[in-house]
Steps between C-alpha positions, in 0.01 A plus 500: 500500500772478763317756716175299485676177600678681785171653616325160500788343696498783756123465545529122538778532755310769691188284497686190622691681770192676635280192517622419851354826625152434367235413759480127561130438552409178674826467691312529830321174421824306553668741740243535781760392754596831659815513713513490878144469622255711691124517532328216319143471378331254272183329396411168345189301427435141415352175623484360853380194687392508862422239765388647828666418830354371826295195602804272514621590152787686342426815300658557162510808271688479168527786252668592174460827318645742250567870550769756569730587789757772566859389420398171335252639247248275328491188710303205620482335837434153632420452868372259761375606842375242749408439863546226754208289626249724678741794471365770273821703497632485145861490378686392190716615211471662161732537205496828301638431152597747227305441178780660293767277658356196684845431647454808721274451799447585865380251761294638790354356816142597580351506849178611656502651845133440573265209445306584185460341157750631240228636272421863572777529755842659528803280561868573566777403256877476550756454221698178554727475194522581132698440185699722265474861602295394804758250634544702824142622531353612832170666573150466636151637469136407461280321248127551484302221335149541364322188374201448276376160615247480214767516229796354692702813424691732729687828500792589721666831584855517634670775697824522696873541449756296303878540512744318274 
């Protein structure tokens, strides 16, 4: 009987001590924040509103979508891009927020170098500031917006470099 009890205890101890070496599936869902930075890519889709510019009026493009981005993982963004009166050069800001930890975000400025509506165009982004791991973020790149005016939905694709 002693041998059986000893064998069970050894197996229990071996099982408990080896559990830390078992694969931890799903960890990447909360640990998408890779160290250091590098090339960034991402995509999101969601809803937008758009008021055209020109004819003595200010243009306005607001968007919010859900998707994924390198270093921040599953995320959503909220942005507003606008123009001055009779100036169809767009600029504004967007906030990229981690879905897994909404306290982690990156704020970017968005500018357009040519006069063209934001839908179906490519714009430049520059990281302004961030929180948590991204507190000292720097970087820049491009966003391409594609809009479906029938449904009021858009997709966006990000590319560039982030350092943090």
